C-alpha positions as CSV (number, residue, x, y, z in Angstrom):
1,M,56.2,-13.4,88.8
2,P,59.6,-11.8,88.3
3,L,60.3,-11.2,84.6
4,M,63.7,-9.4,85.0
5,I,66.1,-8.3,87.6
6,T,68.4,-5.4,86.6
7,R,71.0,-3.1,88.1
8,H,69.6,-0.3,85.8
9,C,67.2,1.6,88.0
10,I,64.5,3.9,86.7
11,R,64.3,5.7,90.1
12,Y,68.0,6.5,89.8
13,S,67.5,7.8,86.2
14,L,64.7,10.1,87.4
15,S,66.7,11.3,90.4
16,L,64.2,9.6,92.8
17,C,66.8,7.3,94.4
18,P,66.8,7.2,98.2
19,K,70.6,6.8,98.1
20,Q,71.0,10.0,96.0
21,A,68.7,11.9,98.4
22,K,70.8,11.1,101.5
23,G,73.1,14.1,101.0
24,V,70.4,16.5,99.9
25,I,69.3,18.8,102.7
26,G,65.6,18.9,103.3
27,V,64.9,15.8,101.2
28,Q,66.6,13.3,103.4
29,G,64.2,10.6,104.7
30,Q,61.3,11.8,102.4
31,V,62.2,9.7,99.3
32,R,61.1,6.1,99.6
33,A,61.5,3.3,97.1
34,E,57.8,2.6,96.6
35,P,56.8,0.3,93.7
36,M,56.0,1.9,90.3
37,T,53.9,0.7,87.4
38,R,54.9,0.5,83.7
39,V,52.1,0.1,81.1
40,N,53.0,-1.6,77.9
41,G,49.9,-1.9,75.7
42,N,47.4,-4.0,77.7
43,E,50.1,-5.3,80.0
44,R,50.8,-3.7,83.4
45,L,54.3,-4.4,84.8
46,R,55.1,-3.6,88.5
47,L,58.5,-2.3,89.2
48,E,59.9,-3.2,92.6
49,F,63.1,-1.7,94.0
50,D,65.7,-3.3,96.3
51,C,67.8,-0.3,97.2
52,K,70.1,-2.2,99.6
53,S,71.4,-4.4,96.7
54,C,70.7,-1.6,94.2
55,E,68.4,-3.7,92.0
56,M,65.1,-3.2,90.2
57,R,62.7,-6.1,89.6
58,V,60.2,-6.1,86.8
59,M,57.1,-8.1,87.9
60,G,54.4,-9.4,85.6
61,K,51.8,-12.1,85.0
62,M,52.7,-15.4,83.3
63,K,51.0,-15.5,79.9
64,K,48.6,-18.4,79.3
65,H,50.1,-19.4,76.0
66,I,53.5,-19.9,77.7
67,L,52.0,-22.2,80.3
68,K,50.5,-24.4,77.6
69,M,53.8,-24.9,75.7
70,P,55.2,-28.4,75.7
71,P,58.5,-28.9,77.5
72,P,61.5,-28.6,75.2
73,T,62.8,-31.8,73.6
74,G,66.3,-32.6,72.7
75,M,69.3,-34.2,74.1
76,P,69.2,-34.8,77.9
77,L,72.0,-33.1,79.9
78,A,74.7,-35.5,81.0
79,F,77.2,-34.4,83.7
80,H,80.6,-36.1,83.8
81,P,83.0,-35.9,86.7
82,R,85.9,-33.6,85.9
83,K,89.3,-35.2,85.7
84,R,91.8,-33.8,88.2
85,T,95.1,-32.6,86.9
86,A,98.1,-32.8,89.1
């Protein structure tokens, strides 16, 4: 399940970006945007990269206690047609 989509890319920060490697002689075509893993305590997060749109996706598992939460209560949303101004 995607937890976050960000334009900040760890591969770019570590100089492992395929777009950066295009101009480097001898490295061109060897750097690929393969998934990485980030470990945070007992949780493993998979980092997926979409280099075409220059995005990084943080993927993880849905936690059980979040699935058991009741839906939020409160005022229901009401949509009203917008008045046109001439």
